[in-house]
N, C-alpha and C positions, 0 to 999 in steps of 0.2 A: 503494499500500498505507498504510494507516495506522502510524503512530507506534505504538512501546509502551516504556511506559516503564519499566523494569524495573531495579534495580541489577546485577542479570545475568544475562538472559535463556539460554537452552540454547545458540543462536548464539554468543555471545558467551563461552560458558565453554569453547565446543568452539576455540574461537581460542586461547585463552586456552592451553588444553593446550596445539595442535598448536605456538605459539609457543615456550611451556616446555619443549615436546619430553616431557612429564611420561610416565612408565611405565603402563601402567593396574595398578597392584595393585588387589587388593580392598578394601584398608584407605583407600586415597588416592580410590577409587572413590565408599567411604562418606563418607568426610570433605566431598569433592566434591560428592556427592546431598544432603546436612545444608543446605551453607552457600546450594545454589542453593535448594532448598526455603524456607530462611529467608527470602531473599531475597523470591524469587514472591508468598510466604505475607502477607509483611509488605505488599508493593506490593498484595496480593488486600485487604487489609482497607481500607487506605488506602481503595482504588478505593471499597470497599463502604459506609464509613462516613463521610469525608470529607467535609468540605462541612457536615454537619450544625450543630455548633456548635462549632469548634475555636479560636478565639480572635483569629481574622483579624477587621480590624478593618472597621465594615459600611464598603461603598461607598456615595457618591453617586449620583443619577442621572447627573451631569457622568460620573462615573467609567468607571460601565456604558457610556454611551453611547461616550466615549476608546474603552475598549476593545473597542467592536463595531467602530469606526471605523480602527480602526490597522490597520497592515501586520506586525505582529508574527507570529512564527510560531504555528505552529498547537497544537505541545507549550504553549507560554509562556500562551496565552489559555486553553488547557486547565486549565493550572496555577491561575490565577487566578480563574477560575468555577468551579473547584472548590471553591480554599480559603474563596471567597467563600458559594456554599450556598446557602440560604435569603436570606440577606441581599440577595441580589442578584434576586430573582426578582420582588419586587414592581417595582423598578427595569423588569426588563425588561417584566412588564405594563404599565405605566406608558407607556414607549416604543412598545408594539406600538400604544396608543388614539393616540398623537400623529400629527402631519402627516408625519414620516416614518416611521412604523410599514410603510408597505408595501414603502418601498425598502430596510430592514433586514428585512424577515423572515426572510429565510433567516440571515443572520448572528444573528438573537434566537432561532433554532431551534436552532442551532450550540452557542450559548452556554447555552439550559435544559439542551441533554443534556450540556453541560460538568457544568454543576451536579448535575446526578444526584439531585437529591432528588423527595420526594412532592409539594411544591409546585411543582415543576418541571413535573412531569409533571401536575397539574391544568391549568396552561397550557395544555402539548400536547393534552389531551382537549379544551380550551374552541375552541382554534384549527382542529383537524380538524373540529369539528361546525357549525363556523362557514361559512357559503356563500363566503364572499370569501377565504379562508384555508385553507379545508380540503382541495383538492385538492394544494396544493404539503404540507401539512401528513404528506398521508397516503405521497406520495412519500420524505419526511423519515424517519416511523416505518419506511419500509420499507427504505432506504437505512442504517439500524443496523442491519439482517440483512443485508443482499448486500451491501455496499462495504467491507465493515472496518471502519467508523466505529471514531474513537478512544474511543468508550465502548464499544466493544465490551468485553465481563467484566465491567461493572459494576453497581450493579444500575436502573441506572435505565429500560431494557426492563422487569426485573418490576415495577417501580412501573407503569409503562403499563401492563401486560399486567392487573397488580393493582387496575386501578384500572374499577369496576363499570360507568363510563359509555364503555371505552375499548371494547369488545368491540362493543355496537350500532352504535357511531358506526363501525366498520369493515364490519358486513355490510350498514348503510343505502347501502356503496356499491356494493354488487352490482348494485342495479338504474342504476346510471349508466356515463358514457364511464369512469370507471377500474374497471370493475370485473375487468379485468385485475390491477390493481394491488392491489385486494381479495383476489382469488386468494391471490396469493403470499403476503400478510400471513397469509392465513387458514393456509396449511402451514408457516410460518416458527413460529407459534403455537401449533401441533399442535390447529387446532379439527377434531377429528372429527365434529362435529355440524355441519359443513356441509360433507360431500363429498357428500350430496344437490343441494347448489344449486351447487357445483363441476361437478358430471353434468349439470344444464343448458346450464352453460355451453361443456358440449363441442362441441354444434352451433352456436354463437353465430356469426354472421354476420361478426368479427372476428376474422382469420385468429390476430394474437395474443394475442387473448382464449381460443381455444381452446388454445392451445400451451399458456397459462397455466395455464389449468383441471387440463389434463392432466399438466404435472409439478406441481401442487400435489395431485393425487390420488392422484400416483404417493410423494410424501414423504410423504404422511401414511398411506398402505395399502400399499407396497409395489407396486403393481397398477401396470403400464405400460399405457397406452389411446393407439389410434393413435387421431388426426385428419385430418378431410379438411385438405390443402392444395391450396393453389393451384396450377390446371392451368398450367404455361409453356406462351408465347405469344413468339414472335416475330417481327416482320413478314416476316420471309425465312429459309429454314434450307437451309442447303449448310453441310452438315459433311462432313468431310474428313478421313480417317484418314492417320495420321503426322505430325500437326502437331507433338504434345510427344514430346519424344523421352523416354529413361529417367533417371527424376529422380538427379540425385548429391546425395548427401546431406553436408551440408558439417561440416568439423572440430568436432568438440568438444573445449571443454577441460574436463577433469574432469565431471561430469552436464551441464553448460550447455553449449548449440549459442549460434550466435553471437547477438548481441543486434537486432542491426540489417543489412538487406541492401539494397545501392544501386546502379545501375547512372548513371557521371557519365561528364562529359567531362574528361580531368584536366589536371592543370597542364599539360602537353606538348601538351595540344588533343586526344590521341587515346581513345578509349573504353576506360576499365574500371570492373571489374567489382569494388565492394569490400563486407567483410562485415566483422565485427569484435567486439569484448568492451567496452563503453566506459568499464568501471567495473571496478579493483581488485579483485579475487575474496582477502581474507584469510584465509579456510577455506581454501580448496585452492592459496594461494600464487598464485595468478597475476595478473602484471596486465595493465591497459589495453592495448586491442590492434587496430590496423586493419591489416589486410591487403589488398593494393592487387594484382588479378591482371586477366591478358589473358584467361581464359575458365578457367582449370585451378585450380580452390580449392589443389591441393598445391603449387602453383609461383605464389609469395605474394611482394610487395616490403612487408615492412611500415614503415610510415607513425607518425612520433613522434606518437601523437594526445594532446592534454592532456584532464585530467579532465572526466568530465562529459557528454562529448559523448555525445547518442543519436541526433539523426538532421543530416542535413547539406544542402547545397545547393554547385555551385561557382557562382563570378560571372566570365564569361569579356569582358571589358571592353579590348579594342583588346590592348594586350601586358599587361595585367593580370589578374594568375589567382589568385582567391581564393576560399578555403574559410570556407564560415559554415557553424558549426557549433550547435546547440542542442541542450540540455539543461538538468540540475536546479543549482540555484544552493546548493552546501552552505553558503552563511551568511544562506540565508533557507527552510529546512527542506526537507522531501520534496515540496511542490507545486511551489513557486516556481520559476523557469527564470529561463535568461539564454540569449542570444546573444553567440557570440565569432566573430574573425573569425581567418584565419590565414593566411598565405605559405606559401609550398612548402619553407620550411625548418620548417613548424612553430611558426615567430615567434607571438606573439598581436601583432595590430594595432591592433586594438578589442574593449568588453566592451559590451554594451545590455543594463541589467538594466529591469524593467518596476517598476511603481507596485506590479502583481498578482499573477497567477501566472504571467506569460508567455508566452511563443509555442510556439503549437501547432503552428504548419504555417509554411514558409517559399516565398519565390519570387520570383527574378529580378525585377526592376523593369527594362522594357524599353521605349524610344523607337527612332523614326526614325535616330537615332545608335546604336543599339545597349544593352548592360547599363550602367545609373547607377546602381545599386542592390540592393537589395533589401526588399521589403516583409515583415513579420513578423505573423501572425495572432497576437496574444497574447489576445484575451477580454478579456472583463472588462472594467474602467474604461479600462485602454489602447486595447483593441480593435485596428484594425492601424495599424500604424507604418510608414511608407517614412522608411530610411535612406540614404543614401549611401556610395559604396565606404569614407570614411574614417569612418562608424558616425554621422553627423550625422545628427539630425533634418532632414527634408525634410517632410513635413506627417503627418496623422495620421486616423483616421477613431477617434473613440472613443467606449466603450460599446459597442461591438458584444460584447454577453455569452456569445453562445454561438459558440465559433466549433470548427469541422471542419477548413477546409482554406482555405487561401488559393492561387489558383493565375494565371500566365501563361503566353501561349504566346510566343515568338519572333517568329511571323508574324504576331500582332495588338499593335503596340508603341501602347501608349497604356491597355490593357484591366486588369482585374484582378478576377475573380472570389471573392467570398467566399462560402462555403458555413457554417450555421451551424443549420440547422432548414430556413429558407428560403434564399434566394440574393438576391445582389445582384451587380452588374454597376456597376463605378466606371470611368470616364476619368481620367487623370490626365496633369500633365506630371511635371518636376523641380520644379516648384514648388507643386501644390494638385492637390487631387483634388476631385473630384466624385461624387454618384449619377445613374448611366443608365437604371438600373432593378431593381427589388423586386419579387422575386415576390409580395408585399405586395401590389400593386397588383393583380395578377392572379386566375385562377381555379385557379392551380393544388395542388388539396390533395393534397402529397408533403409528406414530412417527411424532408426531403432529409440524406443522412447523409455524401455523396462524391460529388464533382463535380470536371470536367474544364473548362477552355477551349480550346476547338478552333476553327478556323476553317472555315469553308466552301467550297465550288469557288471562289465569287468573292471570298475572302479577305475574309467578315463574319466576326464572334463568334459562336458558339455555342454552348451551353453543355451537355456530359453531364454527367446527375444520375441515380444511383442513392441509392434509400430506400425510402418505404412509405407507402400512400396513408393519409390521416387518419381516412377512412371505415371500411377493413374492415382496413388494416394488410397487404395485399396488397401482397409485394415488386417494386419494379421498374427499369427501367433505361431511361432517356430522354434525347432528343436536344431540344432549346430552341432556338430563333431569340433575338436582343436584346431581340425585344420583348415573348417569354414566350408566345412560340407555339407548340404541340408539333409536332417534326416527324415522331418514330412513337416507338412507348412497346414495351418487351416486358416481359411480366407472368414474373416469376419464381418457383420450384417452393419457393426459402427466401430469407430477405432474403442482400443482397450484404455482404460481409465487407472485400473489398479490392478498390480498383480501381485500372490505370497503363493508359498510354499508349501505346504502341507507337508510331514512324514510320518505317519500310523506306523504303528508297529502292526507285522502280517499284513500289509498292503502296501505295492510300490508309491513311490510319492506323487502327491497328488496337485495340479495348481488351480489355486485359486484367482476367478478373473471376472472383474466387473467392466462392463460396456458403458459408455456415453450414452446407449440405447436403453440402458436400465436397467441391465441384465447382470445375474450372477451365476457364474460358470464353474464349475468342476470339471478339470480334462486332467486326463492320466498323460504319464509322462509319454505313452505312445501317440500321443494325440487324438487319442479316443473321445469324445465328450461323453460324460457320464451323468451330469446333472446339468441341470437349464430353470430359473426361477426369475421371478422380478425381483430387483430390489425393492425396500421399504419403502413407502414414501418418501420420496426427498423435492427440493427445488428446483422447477424445470428453470432451466437458461431460456435469452428470449431465443436463441436459437435450437431450441428445442434437445437441448441437453440436458441430461442428469451428470452434475459431478461427482467423483468420488475424489475427496481431498486425503483419505488414507484406508488401508487397508490390510488387515493382517488377519493371519489364521494361526492357531495351534492349538494343542490340549491343553483342557479346564483340568483336568487329573488325569490320573493312569488309564479312564476308559472314556470319558468324554471328549470329544473335539467341538470347535467352533469359529466360528470366522467373525470377523469386527467390521464393521465398514463407520467412515463417517461420510456421511452426503453434508451438502450445504442444510443448517436449521438443526440436525439432528443428528444422532451418532445410534449405532445398535449392534447387539451381539444377538448372534444368528448360532442355534445349535445346528451341528451338523450328524447325521447317524448312517455312518459309512457303513453299518453291514450290509446293505442290500448293494454294495459296488464291492462285497464278495464274490458275488457267482455274477460276474459279468461274464455275457458272452456279446461283443462287440460284433455290429451288421458294417462289415465294410462298405468304403465309397463304391459304387458302381461305375 
């Protein structure tokens, strides 16, 4: 979520009211409304007019480069470039033409948006029209609308749309591989004259383009259009009834369901289900809380959760039991994250802070002797970092800029999977790490967003990937061996939202999958579809998707298993009865 700098936002005002317990008399309400309106208006005027000529000293090109490459909080950089305004734009243009211009392109695009002036928009349009930078710039412009960019609410977008060259530049992308992004941007800008072009994209061979065109038409005209979806096809099908039990809605605190759900082997070595709220809620007065259960959400034991923990993994190394948490670092802004390690008493043992944005995924590091550390998938310049149990660096794989997941498996000591569009398999020891295989070497035309490491029957590593075809955006789930050979592939009707692995005793490994179409599936390790059900009721996005914010599956105790899914607005524990899967006779695909 973007940072918004106001002297007093409505949310802040609400907290002030509740803390002071002000009684809402009409007079006090009017006074408070005037104060808030004045503060917001002052901020809006500074956002609109700031940076044109406010007396700030002119920066040198070295000052601008230093700001681009610093690790300062985004709010600090936004203020700096906003104050510089047009004075920084010539230097940014100069840096674009230098030897390092390509390396700093994303930072320069962000800085131009922070400047927020007409001349900054001119540079944006120049980049948009360039064959070398146009694609990245088109995505950057789209992000100003889609992701809640820090420049949202300023005049910068108006400067872009008001530029005579902007619209023809965007429209030119309708004939290329970025036609889906151009469709989104046409809807954001309200270009009704492009509806006819969007109609033509409804039959595009690329499913993602068809979907984006339909959504753009709906936003422009209010008319909903159905597009052809991929036909679901699995290598084999043996769907059994009764696998999914009745979903149990996890408790809410105020309007909020739990922020994360996780199955772990707890400090005592027994399976536990965890759910909780990692941040204090000052509006409703709820403190952060982690609840530890054996399956009944109503019966739980609280754990002293430190601030900022949004995900966690357990490290069981001999007699040592450690919890490694991953969450936001309040000292370094909304994007920066850190990893922190705690013992059974909740006492912090160590903290790891990245150079860049911080870990997005974690996995235990395992060798023949057992767990010896943790791999942090930080992305950016930090890449993948291996730490020992005391938080000391072991090795790193720098500059793996896109990171969705890192994954290891207890039965595959010395192996590590990294997924970030492509995927990489690494061999590691306690002292070193080396690349064993990358999908860039093969012909896997799939953009992978989810991945798991899984041993085959011989104990060799294989990879489960979920993503979409780079040629047609067809959603898929597939299994690949360590040499990049596809073992099987399933085509799905909608994109995979989340992927989890469950390994019950007496059964082969099972994959739990949720899709944006609102389905939860269980798929065998051989690609057989074993169970299929609708997700519990969740918030439906404007484009029809049902987003899965978190998914995990595992044992509740020695016999029972469950899946836990966090949707927008609520989280659920779904009991799994795996007995019907013990006698399956798959119907092979004809």
